[in-house]
LUMMITI-317525 format. One record per residue (C-alpha): residue in three letters; x, y, z. Coordinates in steps of 0.2 Angstrom, whole numbers, plus 5000, padded with zeros to 4 digits. Example, Ala and Ser with C-alpha at 12.3 -4.5 7.8 and 13.67 -1.06 7.14 Angstrom:
# LUMMITI-317525
ALA506249785039;SER506849955036;
***
This chain:
# LUMMITI-317525
PHE543444385370;ASP544344545375;PHE546344515373;TYR546444705378;CYS545644675394;LEU546644515397;GLY548144615394;SER547644775405;CYS547344645418;CYS548944545418;CYS549844735418;LEU548944775433;VAL549544605443;VAL551244615439;ASN551244795444;LYS550444745459;TYR551744615461;ILE553044745459;TYR552544865471;CYS552144735485;ILE554144695483;LEU554644885483;PHE553644905497;THR554244755506;PHE556044835503;LEU555744995507;LEU555044945525;SER556444825528;ALA557644955524;SER556545095535;LEU556544965550;ARG558444955547;ALA558645135547;MET557645185562;SER558345065575;SER559345155587;TRP561045045583;ALA562545145580;LEU564045085572;PRO565545085585;THR567145155581;ALA568245115596;PHE569244955596;ASP570344995611;GLU570444885629;PRO568944965636;ALA567744955621;VAL568244775617;ALA567744765637;SER566044825634;TYR565844715617;PHE566244565630;ALA564844625643;GLU563644645630;PHE563944465623;ASP564044385639;GLY562144475644;LEU561444395628;VAL562244225630;SER561644205648;ASP559944255644;GLU558844095640;SER557244195638;GLY556244215622;TRP557144095612;GLU556144025596;GLN556843845590;GLN557043865570;LEU557943695566;GLU559043555571;LYS560343465562;LEU561543325569;GLY561343375588;VAL561643575582;VAL559943655588;VAL559543845581;SER558443985589;GLN558044145586;LYS557344315595;SER556944485594;ILE558044595605;ASP557744765596;ASP556644855584;SER557744825570;GLY556744675562;ILE558544595563;PRO558344425575;LEU559744375585;ILE560244195580;ARG560844065591;GLY561643895585;GLN562143765600;GLY563143595598;ILE564443475607;ILE566043445598;LYS567143325605;ALA568643425608;THR569343545621;PRO568943745621;ALA570543785615;GLN570443685601;VAL568943745596;ALA569443925599;ALA570943895588;VAL570043865573;LEU568943995575;TRP570544115577;ASP571244055561;THR570544145547;THR571444025536;GLN570143905542;ARG568543985540;GLY568143935523;LYS568143755529;TRP566743795542;ASP565643955535;THR565043905518;LEU564644095514;TYR566344145518;GLN567444195501;SER569044265509;GLY569844365522;ASN571244425533;ILE571944505549;VAL572044695545;LYS572944745561;PRO573344665576;ILE572944765592;SER573544645605;ALA573844455606;GLU571944425610;THR571244575598;VAL571244595580;ILE570344685566;VAL569944585553;TYR569244605535;TYR568244465526;LYS566944435512;THR565644335508;ILE565344225491;SER564244305478;THR562844225469;MET562044265453;THR560644385462;VAL561644435477;TRP563144545477;PRO564644485490;ARG564444565507;ASP566144625516;PHE566544675535;GLY567744765544;VAL567644715562;VAL568644695578;PHE568744505582;ALA569344465601;GLN569644325612;ARG569544295632;ALA569844165643;ASN568544135657;ALA569044085674;ASP567743935674;GLY568643855659;SER567643915643;ILE568244035632;ALA567244185624;LEU567544265606;ILE566644395601;ALA566644485584;LYS565844675579;SER565844785565;VAL566744945569;GLY567045115558;CYS568845115554;PRO568945155536;ASP570645175535;LEU570945005541;THR569444925530;PRO568945045517;GLU567344995506;VAL567844895491;GLU566944915474;GLY565844785470;CYS565344745487;VAL564044775500;ARG564644825516;GLY563744745529;THR563544765548;ILE563944645560;ARG562944725576;ARG563544575587;SER564144405588;GLY565044285597;PHE565644105603;LEU565344045620;LEU566543865623;GLN566043785636;PRO567143635642;ASN565843475647;ASP565943285650;LEU565743255629;GLY566943395625;THR566443565622;LYS564743645621;VAL564743795607;THR563643925607;TYR563544025592;MET562744185591;PHE562544345579;GLN561544485574;VAL562044535556;ASP561244665545;GLY561644615526;ALA561144775519;GLY560744805501;TRP559044775494;ILE558644585500;PRO557144615510;GLN557544585529;ALA556344425531;ALA557244345515;MET558844375522;ASN558444305540;GLN557744155533;ALA559444125526;GLN560444175540;LYS559544045551;TYR560643905541;GLN562244005546;PRO562543915563;LEU562643755555;GLY564443805554;ILE564643705570;LEU564643555559;GLY566043595548;ILE567043665564;ARG566543485571;LYS567143405556;ILE568843495555;LEU569243435575;THR568343265573;GLY568443195555;SER566543205554;PRO565143325556;LYS564243195566;PRO564043215586;
***
């Protein structure tokens, strides 16, 4: 029995596995780099209005969604909207509370850790107006993944039909949210909540497209991110005492 040949074969298999990982990582990074999205730098009133307009268009488009999972009445779906390989993810569910009550929980940064299982810390860096702020926040880390941090414009808007929209979007403002050592700066390309009143309380639609950056292959990141909309269950528990509908 030729142990040298066995050892050589094992090395070839291991090397092939490593090359596959490297190729997946490089392909994922290349797709993100080649996509046409550019980090915005404006957070004045016209810019925020344009971010809301983009969100309005996305949240009203029911085409192309593919359901991924469902838990306690929260349905999670996703679809592709660009060439980045990063899907737009959506969660929808009912909370027995008013849109204003749900919005108050979302607006309060001290509450986020109660419904977002990835959240570690954050704060309002600069108020722009009564409805718009610049926020910094950081996610938890694990044994293999460094924490991600984000500098975003966060805004809310009351609509004529009684609904409330909240949007969050990464903006380039290094003087307000400088990169922090030990964190990987992620990018929230688009994110938001639409809170619509109905007979049962509030229909919550939570949508986001987030680039977590770093070395993790995008496919693995997409798999993990699809559980993020289940934060609706956490918001429900804050307001009603139970994650159940």
